[in-house]
C-alpha positions in Angstrom: -21.5 -51.1 -6.3 -18.8 -52.7 -8.5 -16.8 -49.4 -8.4 -17.4 -49.1 -4.7 -16.2 -52.5 -4.1 -13.1 -52.3 -6.4 -12.1 -49.1 -5.0 -12.2 -50.5 -1.4 -10.7 -53.8 -2.5 -7.6 -52.0 -3.7 -7.4 -50.3 -0.3 -8.0 -53.4 1.6 -5.0 -55.0 -0.3 -2.6 -52.2 0.3 -3.7 -50.3 3.6 -1.1 -51.5 5.9 -0.1 -49.8 9.3 -3.1 -50.0 11.5 -6.3 -48.0 12.0 -4.9 -44.6 11.9 -2.9 -45.3 8.7 -6.2 -46.7 7.3 -7.8 -43.2 7.8 -4.8 -41.6 6.0 -5.3 -44.0 2.9 -9.1 -43.4 3.0 -8.6 -39.8 2.9 -6.3 -39.9 0.1 -8.6 -41.9 -1.9 -12.1 -40.6 -1.2 -11.1 -36.8 -0.5 -8.1 -36.0 -2.3 -8.5 -38.3 -5.5 -12.1 -39.0 -5.9 -13.7 -36.0 -4.1 -16.4 -37.9 -2.7 -16.2 -35.7 0.6 -14.7 -32.5 1.5 -12.0 -32.5 4.1 -14.7 -31.1 6.7 -17.0 -33.7 6.0 -14.4 -36.4 6.3 -13.3 -35.0 9.7 -17.0 -35.0 10.8 -17.2 -38.7 9.8 -14.0 -39.5 11.6 -15.2 -37.6 14.8 -18.5 -39.7 14.8 -16.6 -43.1 14.4 -14.3 -42.1 17.3 -17.1 -41.6 19.6 -18.9 -45.0 18.5 -17.7 -48.3 20.0 -16.0 -50.6 17.5 -13.2 -50.4 14.7 -13.2 -46.6 13.8 -11.4 -47.2 10.4 -14.0 -49.8 9.2 -16.6 -47.6 10.5 -15.4 -44.8 8.4 -15.2 -47.1 5.4 -18.8 -48.3 5.8 -19.8 -44.7 6.3 -18.4 -43.4 3.2 -20.3 -46.2 1.1 -23.4 -45.6 3.1 -23.4 -41.9 2.4 -23.1 -42.5 -1.2 -25.4 -45.4 -1.8 -27.1 -46.5 1.3 -26.8 -50.0 2.9 -25.6 -51.5 -0.5 -22.8 -48.9 -0.8 -21.8 -49.4 2.9 -21.5 -53.1 2.7 -19.8 -53.0 -0.7 -17.2 -50.7 0.6 -16.6 -52.8 3.8 -16.5 -55.9 1.9 -13.8 -54.9 -0.5 -11.9 -53.2 2.4 -12.1 -56.2 4.8 -12.1 -59.3 2.2 -8.2 -59.7 1.6 -7.6 -59.9 5.3 -10.4 -61.8 6.2 -9.7 -64.5 3.6 -6.0 -64.6 4.9 -7.1 -64.7 8.6 -9.8 -67.4 8.0 -7.5 -69.4 6.0 -4.8 -69.2 8.8 -7.4 -70.4 11.1 -8.1 -73.4 9.1 -4.4 -74.4 9.1 -3.6 -73.5 5.4 0.2 -73.6 6.0 0.6 -72.9 2.3 -0.2 -69.2 2.9 3.1 -67.3 2.4 4.7 -65.4 5.1 5.9 -61.7 4.5 9.7 -61.1 4.6 10.8 -58.6 7.3 12.1 -56.1 4.9 8.7 -56.0 3.1 7.0 -55.4 6.4 9.4 -52.5 7.3 8.8 -50.7 3.9 5.1 -51.3 4.4 5.2 -49.7 7.7 7.4 -46.7 6.8 5.0 -46.3 3.9 2.1 -45.8 6.4 4.2 -43.1 8.3 4.6 -41.3 5.1 0.9 -41.6 4.2 -0.5 -40.6 7.6 2.0 -37.5 7.6 0.6 -36.4 4.3 -3.0 -36.9 5.4 -2.4 -34.9 8.6 -0.6 -32.0 6.5 -3.6 -31.7 3.9 -6.4 -32.0 6.7 -4.6 -29.2 8.7 -4.3 -27.1 5.6 -8.0 -27.5 5.0 -9.5 -27.5 8.4 -7.0 -25.3 10.6 -5.8 -22.7 8.1 -5.6 -20.0 10.8 -3.4 -19.9 14.0 -6.5 -20.4 16.3 -7.2 -23.8 14.5 -3.5 -24.6 14.8 -3.5 -24.1 18.4 -6.5 -26.1 19.1 -5.0 -29.1 17.1 -1.6 -28.9 18.7 -3.5 -28.8 22.1 -5.6 -31.9 21.2 -2.4 -33.7 20.2 -0.9 -32.9 23.4 -3.9 -34.1 25.5 -4.0 -37.3 23.4 -0.4 -38.0 24.0 -0.2 -37.2 27.6 -3.3 -39.1 28.7 -2.9 -41.8 26.2 -5.4 -44.6 25.1 -9.1 -44.1 24.3 -9.7 -41.8 27.4 -7.0 -39.5 25.9 -8.8 -39.4 22.4 -12.3 -38.9 24.0 -10.8 -36.0 26.3 -9.1 -34.4 23.2 -12.4 -34.5 21.2 -14.4 -33.1 24.1 -12.0 -30.3 24.8 -12.0 -29.4 20.9 -15.7 -29.3 20.8 -15.9 -27.2 24.0 -13.4 -24.7 22.7 -15.1 -24.7 19.4 -18.3 -23.5 21.1 -16.5 -20.9 23.0 -13.9 -19.6 20.6 -15.1 -20.4 17.1 -17.5 -18.5 14.8 -20.0 -21.1 13.3 -19.9 -19.3 10.0 -22.2 -20.4 7.3 -24.4 -23.5 7.8 -22.3 -26.5 6.9 -23.1 -28.3 3.9 -25.6 -31.2 3.8 -24.0 -34.6 3.1 -25.1 -35.8 -0.3 -26.4 -39.3 0.6 -29.1 -41.9 -0.3 -29.2 -43.1 3.5 -32.5 -42.7 5.4 -33.5 -39.2 6.5 -34.0 -38.7 10.2 -37.3 -40.4 10.9 -38.7 -43.8 11.7 -36.3 -45.7 9.4 -33.3 -44.3 11.2 -34.3 -46.1 14.4 -34.5 -49.4 12.8 -30.9 -50.2 12.9 -30.4 -48.7 16.3 -33.5 -50.8 17.7 -31.8 -53.9 16.1 -28.4 -53.0 17.7 -30.1 -52.8 21.2 -32.4 -55.9 20.8 -29.3 -58.3 19.5 -27.3 -56.7 22.6 -30.0 -57.7 25.0 -31.6 -60.8 23.6 -28.4 -62.7 22.3 -27.2 -63.5 25.8 -30.9 -64.8 26.6 -30.8 -66.9 23.6 -27.2 -68.4 24.4 -28.5 -69.3 27.8 -31.6 -71.0 26.6 -29.9 -72.7 23.6 -26.7 -74.2 24.6 -24.8 -74.1 21.3 -21.1 -73.0 20.6 -22.0 -71.1 17.5 -24.8 -69.1 19.5 -22.7 -68.5 22.4 -19.6 -67.4 20.4 -21.8 -65.1 18.2 -23.2 -63.7 21.3 -19.8 -62.9 22.8 -18.2 -61.6 19.6 -21.2 -59.3 19.1 -20.8 -57.7 22.5 -17.1 -57.3 22.0 -17.8 -55.2 18.8 -20.8 -53.4 20.7 -19.0 -52.5 23.7 -15.1 -52.2 23.2 -14.1 -48.5 22.7 -10.8 -47.6 21.3 -10.4 -49.9 18.3 -8.5 -53.0 17.3 -5.9 -53.2 19.9 -8.3 -52.5 22.7 -10.4 -55.3 21.7 -7.6 -57.9 22.3 -7.8 -58.5 26.2 -11.5 -59.1 25.6 -11.2 -61.5 22.8 -8.4 -63.3 24.9 -11.0 -63.6 27.8 -13.6 -64.7 25.6 -11.9 -67.6 23.6 -8.7 -68.5 25.5 -10.5 -68.1 28.8 -13.4 -70.3 27.8 -10.8 -72.9 26.4 -12.0 -72.6 23.0 -8.6 -71.6 21.5 -5.0 -72.2 23.1 -3.0 -69.3 24.2 -0.2 -69.9 21.8 -2.4 -70.2 18.8 -4.2 -66.9 19.9 -0.9 -65.1 20.0 0.3 -66.6 16.7 -3.0 -65.5 15.0 -2.6 -61.9 16.4 0.9 -61.6 15.4 -0.3 -62.6 11.9 -2.9 -59.9 12.0 -0.3 -57.2 12.5 1.6 -58.0 9.2 -1.8 -57.8 7.1 -3.4 -54.9 5.5 -7.0 -54.0 6.2 -9.0 -54.2 9.5 -7.6 -55.8 12.6 -11.2 -56.9 13.7 -10.9 -59.8 11.0 -8.7 -61.3 13.7 -12.0 -62.8 14.7 -12.2 -64.7 11.7 -9.1 -66.5 12.7 -10.6 -67.2 16.1 -13.8 -68.6 14.6 -12.1 -70.8 12.1 -9.8 -72.1 15.0 -12.5 -73.1 17.5 -14.0 -76.5 17.9 -17.0 -78.0 16.4 -19.8 -77.1 15.7 -18.0 -73.7 15.2 -14.6 -73.8 13.4 -13.6 -73.9 9.6 -15.0 -71.7 6.9 -18.4 -71.3 8.6 -17.1 -70.4 11.9 -14.8 -67.8 10.4 -17.5 -66.2 8.5 -19.9 -66.3 11.5 -17.3 -64.5 13.8 -16.5 -62.0 11.3 -20.2 -61.2 10.9 -20.8 -61.1 14.6 -18.0 -58.6 15.6 -18.5 -56.2 12.7 -22.4 -56.2 12.7 -22.6 -53.7 15.6 -20.6 -51.3 13.5 -23.0 -51.5 10.6 -26.0 -51.0 12.7 -24.5 -48.1 14.7 -23.1 -46.2 11.9 -26.3 -46.7 9.6 -28.4 -45.3 12.5 -26.4 -42.4 13.7 -25.1 -41.0 10.4 -28.6 -39.3 9.4 -28.9 -37.9 12.9 -25.2 -36.6 13.0 -25.8 -35.1 9.6 -28.9 -33.1 10.9 -27.0 -32.1 14.1 -24.1 -30.7 12.4 -26.2 -28.1 10.5 -27.9 -26.6 13.6 -26.9 -23.3 15.1 -23.8 -23.1 17.2 -23.2 -26.8 16.1 -21.2 -25.5 13.5 -18.6 -24.0 15.8 -18.7 -27.0 17.8 -18.0 -29.3 14.6 -15.1 -26.9 13.7 -13.5 -27.7 17.2 -14.1 -31.3 16.9 -12.5 -31.3 13.5 -9.4 -29.4 14.4 -9.2 -32.1 17.4 -9.4 -35.0 14.8 -6.4 -33.4 13.2 -4.7 -33.2 16.5 -5.6 -36.9 17.1 -4.2 -38.0 13.8 -0.9 -36.0 14.5 -0.8 -37.5 18.0 -1.2 -41.0 16.4 1.4 -40.1 13.9 3.9 -39.6 16.7 2.9 -42.4 18.8 2.6 -45.3 18.1 3.1 -45.2 14.2 6.5 -43.3 14.0 7.8 -44.1 17.3 7.4 -47.9 16.7 8.7 -47.7 13.1 11.2 -44.9 12.7 14.1 -46.0 14.6 17.1 -44.9 12.2 17.9 -42.0 10.0 17.4 -44.2 7.0 14.1 -45.0 8.2 13.3 -41.3 8.6 14.5 -40.7 5.2 12.5 -43.6 3.7 9.2 -42.2 5.4 10.1 -38.7 4.4 10.6 -39.8 0.7 7.1 -41.4 0.8 5.5 -38.0 2.0 7.4 -36.1 -0.6 6.0 -38.3 -3.4 2.6 -38.0 -2.3 2.9 -34.4 -1.6 4.6 -33.2 -5.0 3.9 -35.9 -7.6 0.4 -37.0 -6.8 1.0 -40.7 -6.9 -1.7 -43.0 -6.0 -1.1 -44.4 -2.4 -1.4 -47.9 -3.6 1.4 -47.5 -5.8 3.5 -46.0 -3.2 2.8 -48.9 -1.0 3.7 -51.3 -3.5 7.0 -49.2 -4.3 7.8 -49.2 -0.6 7.3 -52.9 -0.1 9.6 -53.5 -3.1 12.2 -50.9 -1.8 12.1 -52.5 1.7 12.7 -56.0 0.4 15.8 -54.9 -1.7 17.3 -52.5 1.1 16.3 -54.4 4.3 15.8 -58.1 3.6 
């Protein structure tokens, strides 16, 4: 558990660039360096997290830990990944003005490092998952669907198309390897987290109505945000705005200031809920309110991943599902490629110098096997020296 926590704490300190970049960092650490998963198994996990509501990158982090050590591993991995941004966001919500601001050049260097990391992850996953022309065609088509349609609907359409083409066009091959996991087998225990997820979703609104307390009402609303919002961190923003600003719990300017700060931090964007919880009036507010808010918005993800991973592990080994999973995996490569083009590269690489910088990160990762955290630190320093 200590190893799991420390590995993901390092990722939580250095994973800048948003959810897709997080998946790139996660692949470098868990597939390339530690070989905890194969590229195919990692793509399976990412595909599952894309289908589930909530923050996909945090779900993937929890899923890796859960596959290795059950609930303890999942929570240790998530805590390490989320702790740095959670501390900073709750601290900002509590009004700790001594927390440092990040210089603009450092931010640019970190964003360009994320471009290189994602490009390297896409390249390596494509080599492992799409080695033939047929796979490359499906991946490029999925990228085109995601870019053309846009948003979460485009992602789902690309995944659905990949699975359908896989069913029709790909050979299932040998039965897919089972995940090595201490997670519950498919059986009665699998339904405990899924039942808990549904019960909380149905009963928390009743409890909030019968027990008028800001803490209960805020927990209910944030739990629903984590349960029902599809598409990750940025998609949850309008929902959170209506929940906390619309209710008069947090001022609009404060909400936007906190969201801007969250963009500059590593780790999951959903820890923005900690800022909101810490900023709310009594009896919420402060450290307790921040921790309560973070727990509420991430709890659905833990329950859903713990409940669906064992079922997913069984489904992926059945008959033609091997061909479907091949199609889904190639579509995942396409989704990462689409996200690399937009919004990651399109919003970050605006000059020839930026392109050279990001390309240099890719070259270092590809040919020198440098740890991603070291590349991130070096990129931040280079950005500060060159651009500040």
